[in-house]
N, C-alpha and C positions, 0 to 999 in steps of 0.2 A: 245654571252650571254651578257645581259645588266642588270644592277642593277635596281630594282624597289622597292621603299619605300612605306610603307602603310601610306598614308596621309589622313586617314579617318577624323580625327578631323579638319585638315586644310581645307579639301574639304567642310566640313559642313558649315563653315563660309565664303566660297568663293562665290561671286556672279557668278552664272552659265552663261556661254556664249554659247547659243545654236546655233551652226553653222552646216548646213547640210553637211554631207559627200557625195561625189559623189558615184554613183552605179558602182560596178566593171564591170558589163556587158556593161554599157554605155562607160566606158573607153576603153574596148576592141574593141567596135565598131569604135572608133576613130583611132585605129591602123590598120585599113584595108588598105592593100597595102604597109605599111611601111616595109622597109628592113634594115634601118640603125638607131641605137639607141645610145643615150648617157644618162647616169644617173648621177644625182647630189643628194647627201645626205647632207643636211644642218642641222645646229643647231641654236637655237634661244637663244640669250644671255638674262639672267635675269637682271632686273633692280637692281642696287646696293642696293637700300633700301629694296628690297624683298629677297635678298640672304639669310639673317638669317632665314627666314621662312621655308627654305628647309633643315634646319640642321637636322642631324641624328647622332646617336652614335653607334659605333661598339666596339668590344672588343679591337680593336687596337687604335682607335683615334676618335676624333670628326670631322665631315666633313660637308661641305655646298656645294651645287651645284651652279655653276656660269652660267650654261646653262640649258635649260629646261629639267627636268628629266622625267622619267616615273612615273605615279601615281598621278600627279596633274590633277584635274578635267578639267581644261581649257587648258591643254597642246595641245591636238590635234586640238581643234577648233581655238585657237588663232594662232597657226602656219599655219593652213589651210587658215584662213582669211588673214593673211599677205601674203602668197604665191600667193593667188588668186589676191590680189590687185597689187602685184609687177608684175606678169605676165599676167595681165588682157588682154593686147593687143594681146597676143600670144596663149591664151587658145583656145582650139578646132581647132587650126590651125596646130601647130607642137609641142605644149607643153601640158603635162598632169601633174597635181599636185595632189598628194595624201598624205595629212598630210605633212611630212618633206621630202618626196621623189619627185624629179622632173625628168620627163622622156622627153627627146627631141627626136622626131622621124621624119624621112624623108623617102621618097620613093627611093631616090638615094643618092650617096655619094656627088655629086655636090650640090644638094639641101641642104644636111646636113651641108656642109661647109658654106652655106649662112645663115643657121639658128643659128649656134653657135656664130658668132659675135654679133648677136642681143641680145643673152642672156648675153654675156660678157659685153655688154654696160650697161645692167641693174646692173650687179654685181659691176661695177666700178663707180656707182653713188656716188657722195660725200655725206657723212653723213650729214643730215640736222642739223643745229645748233639751230634753233628756232622752236617753235610750228607752227608758221604760214608757215614756209618753209616746214615742214613735212606734213601739210594738204593742201598745195597749189594745189597739183595734185589730191586731193581726195575730194574736197569740193562738197557736195551734197545739192540739194534743192528739195523740194517736194511741190506740190500744193494739197490742200484738199478742199472738198465741201460736203455738206449734203443737202438732200431734204426730203420731207415726204415719199419718196419711197425707198431711199437707200443712201449709202455712196460711195464716189468716191475719188480717189487720184491718183497722177502721180508722179513718182520719176524721177528726171532729174539731169544731171551733165554737167555743162558748156553748158547749152542750149540744150543738147541732151537727148532724152527720154531714160530712162533705163528700166522702168517697169510701167505697169498700174495695177490698182486693183479697184474692186468695189464689193459690195454685197448689198442684200436687207436688209431692216430693219427687225429686229425681232419684235414679237408682242408687247413686253413690251417697245421696243425702239420707237415705233410709238407714245407713249405718252410723249416723251421727249420734253422739250421746244427747241426753235431754238438754243439757246446758247449751250445746252448740246449735241444737234445733231452735231453741228460743232466740238465740243470737241471730240465726239465719233469718228468722221472721222479722227481726228488727232491721237487719240490713236490707232485706227485700222491700220493706216499707220505705226506707230512706231512698232507695234507688228509684222506685217507680213514682214517688211523689217529690222528687228533688226540686222540681219547679215550684212546688208549694212551700217546701220546708227550708230550702237553702236561704240563709240569712235571717231566719225567724227564730224566735224562742219556742222550743219544742218541749213538750212533756210526753214521755213514753211510759205507758202503763203496761205492766206484764204481771202474770200470775206466777212467774218463776222468780222467787225472792232472791236467789243467788245472782241473778243478772243485774240486780241493783248495784252490786259491788264490782261491776265489770271494769270501770275506770281505775279502781284501786287494786285490782288483782295483780299479784306479784309475778306469777308464772302463767305465761300464755303460750299456747302452741302456735305453729306457723299460720294456721288458718285464722286463729283469733287475732294474731298480730296484723294480718292483712285487713281484717274487718275493723280493727281499732283505728287504723289509719284512715279508713273511710268515714267512720263515725265522728272522728275529731273535726271533720269539715263542718259539722253542724253544731249549733248551740242548743244542745239537748240535755234533758234531765230524765234519768230513769227512775220510775216510781213503782212501788209494789202495789198491786191490786189483787185481792183474793180471787180465786177462780169463779166464785159466785157473782162477783162484781164485774168480771171481765167476760160477760156472757156473749157479747157480740163477736169478739175476735175468736172466742172459743168455738162458737157455732160455725164460723167460717172455716176453721181448721179441721172440723170433724164432720164428715159427710153422714147423712142419715142412712138408715137401712134401705135396701132396695124395695120400693113400694110393690113391685110386681111379685117378689118372693114373699113379702108380708101378706099380700092378698092370697097367694096360693097356700101359705101356711094356715091362714084362717079357714080357707075352704077345706083343707085336708083335715083340720081338727074338727070341722063340722061334717066330715065324711062325704064331701061333695067333689073332691079332687081325686079322681081315680088314678091318674098317672103319677101324682106326687105322694111322697111319704116322708115320715120323720125318722131320721137315723137314731141310733142309740145315744149318740153324743149331742143330739139336738139339731143336727144339720138337716137341710131339706134335700131329698133325693128325687130325681126325675128318672123313672124307670131304672132304679138302682144306680144312677149316676149322680154324683155330688153336684148340687147346683151352686154355681159361682155367682155372687151378687154383682150388680152393675157398678162396681167400685173400680175406677181406673187403675189405682195403685195395685190392687189385688190381681187384676187381669194382666197388667203389665209384668208383674213379678212372675206370674204363672207362665205367661207366654215366653218370657226371657229364659226361664229355666228349661222349658220344653224345646227351645230353639237353639240357644247358644251355650248350653252347658257342655262340659267335656263328654257327657254321655249321649248328646244329640248331634253336636257338630253341624249346626245350621242345615237341618233337613228342609226339604221343600214343603210347600203349604199343604199338599195332599197327604204326605206321610205324617206331617206334624198333626194335622187334624185327626187322622185315623188313630194316632197314639193318644191324643188328648181325650177324644170322645169315649174311649174305653173306661175312663174314670170320671170325667167332668162333663158338665153340660151348662150352657147358658144360651140365651137367645142370640141369633145371628152369629153363632160360634164360628161357622165355616167362613163367613165373610170377614170377620175380624181376624181370624188366623191368616187368611190370604193377604189381608191388608197389612198385618204386622210383618209378615215375611217380605212383602214387596218393599217395605220401608227399611229393611235391615241394611245397614251400611256395608257390613262385611259381605253379605250375599251379592249386593250390587257390584262390589269390587272384584269378586273372585269367580262368580258363576258365569258360565257362557250363556249368551242369550239364546232362547229357544224360539222366539217369535220371528216373524218375517222382518227383514231389514226395513227400517223406516226410510222415508224419503223417496218420492217417485222419480223415475228417470227423467233427466232434463237434457235431451240430446242437443248437440251443437247444430247451428244452422248449416244448411247445405250450401257450399260455395257456389258462386255463379260462373266462375271460369277457372281454367287450369292454372295451377301454381299461384293463385292469388291468396289462398289460405293454406298455410302449411303448419305442420306440427314437428317438433324436434325433441330429441333426447340423446343422452350419452350412454354408451355401454362401456363400463370401466372395469378395471381389474383383470384385463386379458393378459395372457403370457407375452412377455416382451419379445418383439421380433428383432431381426438383425439390424433393422433401421431404427430401432428404439420405440416403435409404436406400441402403446398399451390401451388406447382408447379408440372407439369408433363413434363418430358423430352421425346419427341417423336423422335425415330430413325427409319428410313424407308430404306429398301433396294430398290434401284432404279430399279432393274431388276425384282424381284419377287413381289414387293410391300408389302412384309411381314414387320411387324412393331413390335417394342418393346416399351412398355410404362413404364418409370421409374419414380416413385414418388420422390419428393424431397422437400426441404425447401428453402424459399427465402433467408435464412441466410447462405446457403452453399457457401463456397468459391470455387475458381476454382480447387484447389487441391482435394476437396471432390467430385466435379463432375468428375474429372479425375479418381478418385478411382472407382466411379460407372460405368464409361465408361469401365474400365478394367474388372470389375466383372460381368457386365450385357451384354456387347456387345462383347468385345474381347474374353471373356471366351466362349461364345456360337458360335460366327461366325468368329473369327479370326480378323486380322488387315486389315482394308479396304485400298484400293489404294487411294481413294479420298473421301472427305467429302464436300458436298454442304450445306451451311448455310447462314443465314443473318449475319449482322454485329453487332450481340449482343456483349456486352462487355465481356462476358464469352468466346466467340469464338475468339475475336481479342486480348485477353490478351497474354502477352509474355509467360506465363507458358503454356497455351494451344498450342500456336504455337510451342514452344520448344518441347513439348511432341510429337506432330505429326511429327515434323522434325526427332526426334530421332527414331520414329517408321516407318518412310518412307511413311507417308501419306500426300498427297497433299491437301491443303485447298483451296476450291473454294468459294469465297464470292459472294453473290448476289450484283448486282448493286444498288447503293443508290436510294431509292424511286422506286424500281422495284421489288416488291415481286414475280412477275411471274417467276423469276429465280429459286426460291425454291417453285414453285407452288404446287408440289406434296405433300410436308409436310403441306402447308397451307390448302389444300383440306382435308387431313387426320385430321388436327386439327378441322375443322368444323364438321366432322363426329364424332370425339371423344367428342366434346363439346355437341353435340346432345345426345350422349349416357349418358354423365354425367348428363344432365338435366333429362333424363328419369329415371336414377338411383335415383336421388334426389327426384323425384316425386313419384316413386313407392315403393322404399325400405326404404325411410326415415332414412337412415344411412349415415355413412361416406363413401365418394366415394372411398377412397383408399382400402376399404374392397372388392370392386367389380372391381377394376382396372384390375386384372388378368383375370376376366371373360370378360371384355370389350376387352382386347387384344385377347382372344380366339375367341370372336364373330367376331371381325374385320378380323382376319387372316383366318377365315373359311367362310367368306361371298364372294360372287361372285364379281369380279372386271372386269368391261367392258374393261379396257385398256389391260388386259392380257388374257381375255376370260376364266378365271377360278378363283378359290380362291387362295390367296397367299400361303396358306399351301400346296395346290396341286402343285403350281409352285416351291415351295421350296423343297418338299420331293418326288415329283413324284407320289403321290397318294392322294386320298381324305381322309380327317380326318373323323372318325366316330363321329357323334354328338349324344347327348342324345336322339334324336328322334328315332334312330335305335338301341340304346344300348340294350333294352329289347329283341327285336327280335333276335339280334345277340347273346345274352347270351343264349337264349333258343335254338337257332340253334346249338350253340357250345355244349351245354349240351346234346342235342339229339344225335349229331354226336358222342360225346365221349361215351355215354351210348349204342348206337347201335352197337359200334364196337364189343362188346362181347355178343350180343344178336342176335337172329334170329326171323324172322317173322313167327308166327304159328297161324293159324285160324281153328276154329271148326265150324261145322254146327249144327243147332238145331236137336236133336235126337241122336247125337254122344254120346258115353259113354267114360268118362275120369276118371282117378284116382285123388284123392284129397290128397295133401301133408299133412302129419299128424302133423308135429312139430308146425307150427304156429297157429293151430286151437285150440281155447279155448274149453276145455271139452274133448279133445283127447290127451292122454298122449303118448309120444314117449319113454321116459326113465322112467322106474320104476323098475319093477323086472327084465326085460330082458335087460335093459341097451341098449347097442349098437346093440343088436340083435332084437330090436323092428322093425316092418315093417315101411317103409318110407311113403307109400301111402295106402289108403283104397279105397274101391270101387270095381268096377267102378260105376259111377253115370251118369245118363242121363242128357244131357244139355237141359234145357227147353227154354231158351231165351238168346239172345245175348244182353248184356248191354254195349253199346259203342264199341270202336275198340278192346279193350283187356280184357273186363270183361264178365262173363257168369253167368247165374242163373242155379244152379244144383238142381236136384230132390233128396234131402238128406232124409234119413230115419228119423223117429221120434226120434231115439236114438241120432241123431246129431242135435237136435233142438236148442242146445245152440250155434251152429255154424251158422253164417250168410250165407245164401244160395247163395249170389252173391260174387264170388271170381275172382281175376285177373287171366289171362292166365298162368302167371308164377308160380301159385300155383297148377296147374293141370298138369297132364301128359297124353299123348295120350295112348289110349288102343289099343295095336297092335294085340290082340287076335281076331281071326276071329269068332270061335265058341263062343257061349254064355257061359260065365263062370259059374261054379257050384255055386249055391247059397246055403248058409247055413241058417238054421232057426235062428232067432234072439235069441230065448231062449237058443238054443244050443250054440250059440256064447257067450252069456253072462255067461253060465255055464262053458264053456271051457276057455274063455278069459275074466274074469271079470275085469282085469286091463285096458282093452281098453275102458270100459264104466264107469270107476270110475269118479265121479264128482270131 
């Protein structure tokens, strides 16, 4: 265990030393075949003047580090830099350096015994007493050069090349004057080799003599001032070398001619290249098209002008290729034009994609039971109703597609929506297993998340800018909005008064995704709609009435008895009371009126009674022989109460 101090404030004001750490897998590759190892763990002493900067306070006492501690921003890089310089001759041979750990490896013990004295010789070096002695073994020099095509530099030590570097000019750098181009080459070299050059004595050789007086130049532009601040971090000296002496850097900055075109030129001069010819100004033509060399800077400039100039305005690759090939030609021209256009930042930002959308569909899993997995969303911005509602909360069951529409106000806080959730959803359907929703602030609030965690419900939020995750609710929202528009147009009232009817209409309409109505999927049978309510009621009433009735039909000519009590003009209760006859007749049926009504041949004495009576007011005559008929005057004289008005 080692103590580590939080040096955040100290690290903020420390000039960072960016030094690359080796890759662990590369270090393991070096150990192939090694069987004997020795490990050295070193510490780096802190300069006496910097020791107070490491001070820290504990509850016991005030302390300061005298060796490099953990927590300092430059601790690993400085130590790594020092170890690599000390063991430079043995690296990748039998020594591995990783920060402050040194591993000496050998394939045999005999070989290991030869390696250890070499390391011991380094550790026994006398401490240098002067700066010149300290830097005598590490003096570096670099040569730089710039051209209209690129920058080149070479790093050397004691006449031996350490590294080469070059790159093409960027578009804006091609407009630099020569002085700034040479200076850009110097800055380029200092940046890429900072881990070699920082803290060392450097000699910079250039074939641009005016750059020698860069540090004493009185007037500098803003770009040169920025570069001056960077160069001052190094202990460097700028020296002039003629162009003939600075051949390495000059070669790196200037690309050679295209070998393919050089070969074709030679064949054309020999009369063997039929398709190629030489123009009047010395250029090479391919079928009367000017050949462009394989020079990255030339091609980039040509493609930029043909693509992003005010006269082209970022054409597509096909149009751009057709325009260029009328004048120019080079190998793989069509492919490079398409690649250049595909990498154009402006085209990527403004042009609509023409390809198929990427990303395969990832459907949600099918729920196992009703109202266990639901999705929900809000429809906002609706016209304010008389009760102040402007929002509809849509909650849909992902299995049966049945939905509940809950009206609300935009001023409702999350706790109010949670109350509606309990009273309108949980009360009717129970607690769901999961909820799919977008990232609305009401769904991502701590209160809502805490409520669902307490109830054991998992929250599944849709991906940002991907509403298809909750596409089921979005589609229902479109249907509901169409219903709201139709309601506002036809009924001319507040939409909340008809919201329950819209919910009924939706849940009882056919859904292609489940092949039935949501109501049927939820309850297992179809819901009776107003269209069939009248027929159903009549059918139910008939079935109830027919339970205690029987079907009885008469033919024309049959004789039946007529029930006395309901007939006006015929008294059943008078003098005889309960002993009065129930039926009179029989009377002959003259005509059948409808399924259950008949017209009777009533005598003149019953003229006050309508002659069309229903079948349940007549009784079948079971007498076979003709009944004895009495005279009317005799009946009146004997039974006057039967004929009393």
